[in-house]
C-alpha positions as a printed Julia matrix, in Angstrom:
78×3 Matrix{Float64}:
  -0.63  -25.96   5.85
  -3.01  -23.21   4.99
  -6.6   -23.7    6.34
  -9.01  -22.01   4.16
 -11.45  -19.68   6.18
 -14.54  -18.36   4.75
 -14.06  -14.63   4.83
 -17.52  -13.86   4.54
 -18.1   -15.17   8.2
 -15.93  -12.17   9.28
 -18.2    -9.62   7.54
 -18.23   -6.65   9.84
 -16.21   -8.41  12.53
 -12.5    -7.34  13.3
  -9.55   -9.72  12.31
  -6.36   -9.36  13.88
  -3.2   -10.86  12.18
   0.28  -10.53  13.73
   3.43  -10.96  11.5
   6.63  -11.83  13.09
   9.61  -13.82  12.71
  11.43  -16.72  14.61
  14.62  -16.33  16.02
  15.68  -19.64  17.84
  12.55  -20.28  19.97
  11.82  -16.61  20.21
   8.89  -15.35  18.22
   9.58  -11.71  17.49
   6.52   -9.65  16.56
   7.17   -7.31  13.55
   3.63   -5.98  12.76
  -0.1    -6.09  13.77
  -2.66   -5.78  11.19
  -6.51   -4.95  12.12
  -8.71   -5.96   9.52
 -12.44   -5.29   9.12
 -14.46   -6.59   6.09
 -17.0    -4.37   4.71
 -19.04   -4.63   1.88
 -16.76   -6.95   0.24
 -13.56   -4.86   1.02
 -10.97   -5.43   3.62
 -10.08   -2.12   5.41
  -6.68   -2.43   7.28
  -4.72   -0.63   9.53
  -1.02   -1.64   9.82
   0.82   -1.02  13.12
   4.63   -1.51  13.44
   6.55   -0.63  16.62
   8.1     2.82  16.68
   6.04    3.76  13.58
   2.72    5.89  13.15
  -0.21    3.74  12.26
  -0.92    3.24   8.43
  -4.49    2.85   7.19
  -3.82    1.05   4.12
  -6.49    1.47   0.96
  -9.28   -0.63   1.07
  -8.74   -3.95  -1.17
 -11.42   -6.3   -2.6
 -12.09   -9.46  -0.87
 -12.82  -12.26  -3.38
 -15.13  -15.42  -2.49
 -12.26  -17.9   -2.98
  -9.87  -15.86  -0.79
  -8.41  -17.18   2.46
  -6.83  -14.8    5.02
  -3.09  -15.28   3.42
  -4.12  -14.07   0.31
  -6.23  -11.31   1.37
  -3.29  -10.07   3.61
  -1.14  -10.41   0.69
  -3.01   -8.26  -1.4
  -3.46   -5.59   1.35
   0.26   -5.58   1.55
   0.87   -5.45  -2.2
  -2.14   -3.06  -3.16
  -3.12   -1.25  -0.26
């Protein structure tokens, strides 16, 4: 179940999102996203093991966004 998070509460505060997959009882990390929301835009650095850091293009954060919607937009448009 997705829980709505008011992203305005995270203005100027870092958010870290881990993306992984589950294999049996193991959680295998795939990527880490470090996000900072400034002036209505999410600025995101994406880290994947064995790859250089990627700084995605900033994407707008909408008032009705939850963290999943925002991260999906970063991955799609950033």
